[in-house]
Every structure is written in C-alpha cells, then in structure tokens.
MIDOSE-1310 file (N, C-alpha, C; in nm, 2 decimals, decimal comma, always signed):
residues 136
mdpn	-0,10/+3,79/+3,97/-0,24/+3,80/+4,00/-0,33/+3,82/+3,87; -0,42/+3,74/+3,85/-0,51/+3,75/+3,74/-0,62/+3,84/+3,78; -0,64/+3,95/+3,70/-0,75/+4,05/+3,73/-0,89/+3,99/+3,72; -0,90/+3,89/+3,63/-1,03/+3,83/+3,62/-1,02/+3,68/+3,64
pdtp	-1,04/+3,63/+3,76/-1,02/+3,49/+3,79/-1,12/+3,39/+3,73; -1,23/+3,44/+3,67/-1,33/+3,36/+3,61/-1,29/+3,31/+3,46; -1,19/+3,37/+3,40/-1,16/+3,33/+3,27/-1,07/+3,20/+3,27; -1,11/+3,11/+3,19/-1,04/+2,98/+3,20/-0,90/+3,00/+3,12
tttp	-0,81/+2,93/+3,18/-0,68/+2,93/+3,11/-0,67/+2,82/+3,01; -0,62/+2,85/+2,89/-0,62/+2,75/+2,78/-0,47/+2,70/+2,77; -0,46/+2,58/+2,75/-0,33/+2,52/+2,72/-0,31/+2,52/+2,57; -0,19/+2,56/+2,52/-0,17/+2,56/+2,38/-0,17/+2,42/+2,32
npgl	-0,23/+2,40/+2,20/-0,23/+2,27/+2,13/-0,09/+2,25/+2,07; -0,05/+2,13/+2,06/+0,08/+2,10/+1,99/+0,06/+2,13/+1,84; +0,17/+2,16/+1,78/+0,17/+2,20/+1,64/+0,14/+2,09/+1,55; +0,12/+2,12/+1,43/+0,09/+2,02/+1,32/+0,20/+1,92/+1,31
fryv	+0,33/+1,97/+1,32/+0,44/+1,88/+1,31/+0,44/+1,77/+1,41; +0,40/+1,80/+1,53/+0,40/+1,71/+1,64/+0,29/+1,61/+1,62; +0,17/+1,65/+1,57/+0,06/+1,56/+1,54/+0,11/+1,46/+1,43; +0,17/+1,51/+1,32/+0,21/+1,42/+1,21/+0,32/+1,33/+1,26
lgfl	+0,41/+1,37/+1,34/+0,51/+1,29/+1,40/+0,45/+1,18/+1,49; +0,35/+1,22/+1,57/+0,28/+1,12/+1,65/+0,21/+1,01/+1,57; +0,14/+1,06/+1,46/+0,07/+0,96/+1,38/+0,17/+0,86/+1,31; +0,28/+0,92/+1,26/+0,38/+0,83/+1,20/+0,45/+0,73/+1,30
lvga	+0,48/+0,78/+1,42/+0,54/+0,69/+1,52/+0,44/+0,58/+1,56; +0,32/+0,61/+1,58/+0,22/+0,51/+1,62/+0,20/+0,41/+1,51; +0,18/+0,46/+1,38/+0,17/+0,37/+1,27/+0,29/+0,28/+1,25; +0,41/+0,34/+1,27/+0,53/+0,26/+1,25/+0,54/+0,16/+1,36
awgl	+0,51/+0,20/+1,49/+0,52/+0,10/+1,60/+0,43/-0,01/+1,58; +0,31/+0,01/+1,54/+0,21/-0,09/+1,52/+0,24/-0,17/+1,39; +0,27/-0,11/+1,28/+0,28/-0,18/+1,15/+0,41/-0,25/+1,13; +0,52/-0,19/+1,17/+0,65/-0,25/+1,14/+0,68/-0,37/+1,23
ttpf	+0,62/-0,37/+1,35/+0,64/-0,48/+1,44/+0,56/-0,61/+1,41; +0,45/-0,59/+1,35/+0,35/-0,70/+1,33/+0,42/-0,82/+1,25; +0,49/-0,79/+1,14/+0,55/-0,91/+1,06/+0,66/-0,98/+1,14; +0,73/-0,90/+1,22/+0,84/-0,96/+1,30/+0,78/-1,05/+1,42
mrra	+0,67/-1,00/+1,48/+0,60/-1,08/+1,58/+0,54/-1,21/+1,52; +0,49/-1,19/+1,40/+0,43/-1,31/+1,33/+0,53/-1,41/+1,30; +0,65/-1,37/+1,25/+0,76/-1,46/+1,21/+0,81/-1,53/+1,34; +0,83/-1,45/+1,45/+0,88/-1,51/+1,57/+0,78/-1,61/+1,63
avas	+0,65/-1,58/+1,62/+0,54/-1,67/+1,67/+0,54/-1,80/+1,59; +0,56/-1,79/+1,46/+0,56/-1,92/+1,38/+0,68/-2,00/+1,41; +0,79/-1,93/+1,43/+0,92/-2,00/+1,46/+0,91/-2,07/+1,60; +0,85/-2,00/+1,70/+0,84/-2,06/+1,83/+0,74/-2,17/+1,84
stta	+0,64/-2,17/+1,75/+0,53/-2,27/+1,76/+0,58/-2,40/+1,70; +0,69/-2,40/+1,62/+0,74/-2,52/+1,57/+0,84/-2,59/+1,66; +0,89/-2,52/+1,76/+0,98/-2,58/+1,85/+0,91/-2,66/+1,95; +0,97/-2,77/+1,99/+0,90/-2,87/+2,09/+0,91/-2,81/+2,23
kpes	+0,80/-2,84/+2,31/+0,81/-2,79/+2,44/+0,89/-2,89/+2,53; +0,95/-2,84/+2,64/+1,03/-2,92/+2,72/+0,96/-3,04/+2,78; +1,03/-3,15/+2,80/+0,97/-3,27/+2,85/+0,92/-3,25/+2,99; +0,97/-3,15/+3,06/+0,93/-3,13/+3,20/+0,79/-3,07/+3,21
rtwi	+0,73/-3,04/+3,10/+0,59/-2,98/+3,10/+0,49/-3,08/+3,05; +0,52/-3,20/+3,04/+0,42/-3,30/+2,99/+0,31/-3,33/+3,09; +0,34/-3,29/+3,22/+0,23/-3,32/+3,32/+0,11/-3,23/+3,29; +0,13/-3,12/+3,22/+0,01/-3,03/+3,19/-0,09/-3,11/+3,11
dhpn	-0,05/-3,19/+3,01/-0,14/-3,26/+2,92/-0,19/-3,39/+2,98; -0,14/-3,43/+3,10/-0,18/-3,56/+3,16/-0,32/-3,55/+3,20; -0,40/-3,66/+3,18/-0,55/-3,66/+3,21/-0,57/-3,64/+3,36; -0,48/-3,67/+3,45/-0,51/-3,66/+3,59/-0,48/-3,52/+3,65
tpwl	-0,43/-3,43/+3,56/-0,40/-3,29/+3,61/-0,54/-3,22/+3,61; -0,57/-3,15/+3,71/-0,69/-3,07/+3,72/-0,70/-2,97/+3,60; -0,82/-2,95/+3,55/-0,84/-2,86/+3,43/-0,79/-2,72/+3,46; -0,83/-2,66/+3,57/-0,79/-2,52/+3,60/-0,64/-2,51/+3,62
kakv	-0,58/-2,60/+3,69/-0,43/-2,60/+3,71/-0,36/-2,61/+3,57; -0,41/-2,70/+3,48/-0,34/-2,71/+3,35/-0,36/-2,58/+3,27; -0,47/-2,52/+3,28/-0,49/-2,40/+3,20/-0,41/-2,28/+3,25; -0,40/-2,27/+3,39/-0,33/-2,16/+3,45/-0,18/-2,17/+3,42
ygvl	-0,13/-2,30/+3,44/+0,01/-2,32/+3,41/+0,04/-2,31/+3,26; -0,05/-2,35/+3,18/-0,03/-2,34/+3,03/-0,02/-2,20/+2,99; -0,10/-2,11/+3,05/-0,09/-1,97/+3,01/+0,04/-1,91/+3,07; +0,08/-1,94/+3,19/+0,20/-1,89/+3,25/+0,32/-1,93/+3,17
ygvw	+0,33/-2,06/+3,13/+0,44/-2,11/+3,05/+0,44/-2,05/+2,91; +0,32/-2,02/+2,86/+0,31/-1,96/+2,73/+0,37/-1,81/+2,73; +0,33/-1,74/+2,84/+0,38/-1,60/+2,85/+0,53/-1,61/+2,88; +0,58/-1,70/+2,96/+0,72/-1,71/+2,98/+0,80/-1,74/+2,85
dvlr	+0,75/-1,83/+2,77/+0,81/-1,86/+2,65/+0,82/-1,75/+2,55; +0,71/-1,67/+2,55/+0,71/-1,55/+2,46/+0,81/-1,44/+2,51; +0,81/-1,42/+2,64/+0,89/-1,31/+2,69/+1,04/-1,34/+2,69; +1,07/-1,46/+2,70/+1,22/-1,50/+2,70/+1,27/-1,51/+2,55
npay	+1,19/-1,50/+2,46/+1,23/-1,50/+2,32/+1,24/-1,36/+2,27; +1,36/-1,31/+2,25/+1,38/-1,17/+2,21/+1,33/-1,14/+2,07; +1,32/-1,24/+1,99/+1,27/-1,21/+1,85/+1,12/-1,17/+1,86; +1,05/-1,22/+1,96/+0,91/-1,18/+1,98/+0,90/-1,07/+2,08
avpl	+0,97/-1,07/+2,19/+0,96/-0,98/+2,30/+0,99/-0,83/+2,26; +1,09/-0,81/+2,18/+1,13/-0,68/+2,15/+1,03/-0,61/+2,06; +0,98/-0,68/+1,95/+0,87/-0,61/+1,87/+0,75/-0,59/+1,95; +0,72/-0,69/+2,05/+0,60/-0,67/+2,13/+0,61/-0,55/+2,22
vinl	+0,72/-0,52/+2,28/+0,74/-0,40/+2,36/+0,73/-0,28/+2,28; +0,78/-0,28/+2,16/+0,77/-0,16/+2,07/+0,62/-0,14/+2,03; +0,55/-0,25/+2,00/+0,41/-0,24/+1,97/+0,33/-0,19/+2,08; +0,36/-0,23/+2,20/+0,28/-0,18/+2,32/+0,32/-0,04/+2,35
tgsi	+0,44/+0,00/+2,32/+0,48/+0,14/+2,34/+0,40/+0,23/+2,24; +0,38/+0,18/+2,12/+0,29/+0,25/+2,02/+0,15/+0,26/+2,07; +0,10/+0,17/+2,14/-0,04/+0,18/+2,20/-0,04/+0,29/+2,31; +0,07/+0,30/+2,38/+0,07/+0,41/+2,48/+0,08/+0,54/+2,41
wffl	+0,16/+0,55/+2,31/+0,16/+0,68/+2,23/+0,03/+0,71/+2,17; -0,04/+0,61/+2,12/-0,18/+0,63/+2,07/-0,27/+0,68/+2,18; -0,27/+0,63/+2,29/-0,35/+0,67/+2,40/-0,32/+0,82/+2,44; -0,20/+0,86/+2,44/-0,16/+1,00/+2,46/-0,20/+1,09/+2,35
ligq	-0,19/+1,04/+2,23/-0,23/+1,11/+2,11/-0,38/+1,14/+2,10; -0,46/+1,04/+2,14/-0,60/+1,05/+2,14/-0,65/+1,16/+2,24; -0,57/+1,18/+2,35/-0,61/+1,28/+2,44/-0,59/+1,42/+2,39; -0,51/+1,44/+2,28/-0,48/+1,58/+2,23/-0,54/+1,60/+2,09
aels	-0,54/+1,50/+2,01/-0,58/+1,52/+1,87/-0,73/+1,49/+1,85; -0,78/+1,52/+1,74/-0,92/+1,50/+1,71/-0,94/+1,35/+1,69; -1,03/+1,29/+1,76/-1,05/+1,15/+1,76/-1,09/+1,10/+1,62; -1,18/+1,17/+1,55/-1,23/+1,13/+1,42/-1,12/+1,13/+1,31
ltvp	-1,01/+1,20/+1,34/-0,89/+1,20/+1,25/-0,79/+1,10/+1,30; -0,77/+1,09/+1,43/-0,66/+1,01/+1,48/-0,67/+0,86/+1,45; -0,79/+0,81/+1,47/-0,81/+0,66/+1,45/-0,79/+0,62/+1,30; -0,86/+0,69/+1,20/-0,83/+0,64/+1,07/-0,69/+0,67/+1,02
itns	-0,63/+0,78/+1,06/-0,50/+0,81/+1,01/-0,40/+0,71/+1,06; -0,40/+0,68/+1,20/-0,31/+0,59/+1,25/-0,33/+0,44/+1,20; -0,45/+0,40/+1,18/-0,48/+0,27/+1,13/-0,43/+0,26/+0,99; -0,45/+0,36/+0,91/-0,41/+0,36/+0,77/-0,25/+0,35/+0,76
lafl	-0,19/+0,43/+0,85/-0,04/+0,43/+0,85/+0,01/+0,29/+0,90; -0,06/+0,24/+1,00/-0,02/+0,10/+1,05/-0,03/+0,00/+0,94; -0,13/+0,01/+0,86/-0,15/-0,09/+0,74/-0,03/-0,07/+0,64; +0,00/+0,06/+0,61/+0,11/+0,09/+0,52/+0,24/+0,04/+0,57
ftvl	+0,26/+0,06/+0,70/+0,39/+0,02/+0,76/+0,39/-0,14/+0,77; +0,28/-0,20/+0,78/+0,27/-0,35/+0,79/+0,32/-0,40/+0,65; +0,27/-0,34/+0,54/+0,31/-0,38/+0,41/+0,46/-0,36/+0,40; +0,51/-0,25/+0,44/+0,66/-0,23/+0,44/+0,74/-0,32/+0,52
geww	+0,68/-0,35/+0,64/+0,75/-0,45/+0,73/+0,75/-0,59/+0,68; +0,64/-0,63/+0,61/+0,64/-0,76/+0,55/+0,74/-0,77/+0,43; +0,75/-0,67/+0,36/+0,85/-0,67/+0,26/+0,99/-0,68/+0,32; +1,01/-0,61/+0,43/+1,15/-0,61/+0,49/+1,17/-0,74/+0,56
aekk	+1,08/-0,79/+0,64/+1,10/-0,91/+0,72/+1,09/-1,04/+0,64; +0,99/-1,05/+0,55/+0,96/-1,17/+0,48/+0,98/-1,17/+0,33; +1,02/-1,05/+0,28/+1,04/-1,03/+0,14/+0,91/-1,05/+0,06; +0,80/-1,02/+0,12/+0,67/-1,03/+0,05/+0,65/-0,90/-0,03
vitk	+0,59/-0,92/-0,15/+0,55/-0,80/-0,23/+0,41/-0,82/-0,27; +0,35/-0,70/-0,30/+0,21/-0,70/-0,34/+0,20/-0,73/-0,49; +0,12/-0,83/-0,52/+0,11/-0,87/-0,66/-0,04/-0,88/-0,69; -0,07/-0,89/-0,82/-0,21/-0,90/-0,86/-0,27/-1,03/-0,82
C-alpha cells in the first residue's frame, strides 16, 4: 500500500551502456545492410524476367492490372532472392529498434547519432561487400 497515492511512479531509465549499444545496433543494421541490398538489386535487375510475364507489357492489358501485377511480381522477386531479402529483414529490424530507442532516448541525440553511425557502417559495409575505399 502506497501511503501517498498521488505521487507518480517513475520507471528507471536504461543505463548509458544500453543506449550506446542501441545506437550501435541501429547504425549497424542500417549501414551494413545497404551495400549488400544495393549489390543484390543490381544483380537482380540484370536478370531477364520470365517469358510468362510478357502479358504485363502487352498493350491490351489494362493499365491498373499491369501496375498491380508488376508490383506484386517485383515484391515476389525481391523476397525470394535471399541475397536481398536477408539484408532487408535486418534493415527493417533496425528500424524497429530505432522506433523503440526513440521512445526512451533523447530525440535530439538519437537521430543524429544513429544516422552518423549508419553512414560510418555504410562505408565499412561498402569496403566489405564491394572492396570500395575512400580516396581523394
């Protein structure tokens, strides 16, 4: 029994270590996956689409039907390609972590820190995935 029911209960804030770990995880999930998704997208765009889908480009196909089926086939092609789907799921998981982190951490610090870390991890990921290096 609380002797004074009017006093609000406060929940303890996570420690500094958990904030830093959250920032690093979000930055890594966003930054490291970007080069791998880019590489998989370029590789999948060079492959020819199956002959069974040529009806989408036919002039007699209604515009809306062609657009809807084009989007559905595009999503299907992306999700069945593990080289793209796995980094995409990790990237989206980072977005969920970011949403949870924003609810607890200071907004004016969370956004610039995570975006800066995502940029740094993107540079690291490009070096790892594509052997790119920063030059003058």
